[in-house]
C-alpha positions in Angstrom: 121.3 81.6 71.9 121.9 81.9 75.7 125.5 80.6 75.2 126.3 83.5 72.9 125.1 86.0 75.4 127.2 84.4 78.1 130.3 84.3 75.8 129.9 88.0 75.0 129.6 88.8 78.7 132.7 86.7 79.4 134.7 88.6 76.8 133.6 91.9 78.2 134.6 90.9 81.7 138.0 89.8 80.5 138.4 93.1 78.6 137.5 95.2 81.6 139.9 93.2 83.9 142.8 93.6 81.3 142.1 97.3 81.1 142.2 97.6 84.9 145.5 95.6 85.0 147.1 97.8 82.4 146.1 101.0 84.2 147.5 99.6 87.5 150.8 98.6 85.8 151.2 102.1 84.3 150.3 103.7 87.7 152.9 101.4 89.4 155.6 102.4 86.9 154.8 106.1 87.4 154.8 105.7 91.2 158.2 103.9 91.2 159.9 106.3 88.8 158.9 109.5 90.5 158.4 108.7 94.2 160.6 105.9 95.2 164.4 106.0 95.3 165.6 103.0 97.3 165.4 99.4 96.1 163.7 98.2 99.3 161.0 100.7 98.9 160.4 99.6 95.3 160.0 95.9 96.4 157.6 96.7 99.2 155.5 99.1 97.0 155.3 96.5 94.3 154.0 93.9 96.7 151.4 96.3 98.1 150.3 97.5 94.7 150.0 93.9 93.4 147.9 92.9 96.4 145.6 95.9 95.7 145.4 95.0 92.0 144.5 91.4 92.8 141.8 92.5 95.2 140.4 95.0 92.7 140.3 92.4 89.9 138.5 89.9 92.2 136.0 92.6 93.2 135.3 93.6 89.7 134.9 90.0 88.5 132.5 89.1 91.4 130.4 92.2 90.9 130.1 91.7 87.1 129.4 88.0 87.3 127.0 88.0 90.2 125.0 91.1 89.1 123.2 88.9 86.5 121.8 86.5 89.1 118.1 86.8 89.9 116.9 85.4 93.3 113.6 83.7 93.5 111.9 83.0 96.9 112.0 79.4 97.9 109.4 77.4 99.9 108.7 78.5 103.4 110.7 76.5 106.0 109.3 74.8 109.2 108.3 76.9 112.1 110.8 76.9 115.0 110.4 76.1 118.6 108.8 78.8 120.7 111.0 80.4 123.3 110.4 80.9 127.0 107.9 83.5 128.1 109.4 86.7 129.4 109.3 88.1 132.9 106.0 89.5 134.1 106.2 93.2 134.9 105.4 94.8 138.2 101.8 95.5 139.2 101.1 99.2 138.7 98.9 99.5 141.8 95.8 100.9 140.1 92.4 99.3 140.9 90.8 98.5 137.6 87.6 97.1 139.1 86.6 100.2 141.1 84.8 103.0 139.3 87.3 105.6 138.3 87.0 109.0 139.7 86.5 112.0 137.4 89.5 113.9 136.2 89.9 117.6 136.8 89.1 118.4 133.2 85.9 116.4 133.4 84.8 118.2 136.6 85.6 121.6 135.0 83.5 120.7 132.0 80.5 119.7 134.1 80.6 122.9 136.2 80.8 125.0 133.0 78.0 123.1 131.4 75.7 123.6 134.4 76.4 127.3 134.6 75.4 127.9 130.9 72.0 129.5 130.3 69.9 127.9 127.6 67.9 130.2 125.5 64.5 128.9 124.5 61.7 130.4 122.5 58.8 131.5 124.7 55.7 129.4 124.6 52.1 130.6 125.2 50.7 127.3 126.1 49.2 127.0 129.5 49.8 123.7 131.3 
């Protein structure tokens, strides 16, 4: 069964490549008849167009044949050698061990908090 599928795929690839070849030959004849007048131009254009045709045929063949391949992950390889440690950066000059001073925002928050009046319900108890 798998051989029949491969055979049909091969026939389809050959048919596509032949169709591309015929289209290129017709385009080459049209191009030579209407655009080129000198014999030297015809020879050079034939060489260029044949090179383009061969490259297109190879590209189509590779795309059609390798599109059916499915990749499976293989076993994990050995771990490589570790590289050198990078350069140490400059010291930033901040003292991390000393208690940090309050920021301007923290000081503003504390002063606003201390200025607020707290409303409480009156109590009639005598202490």
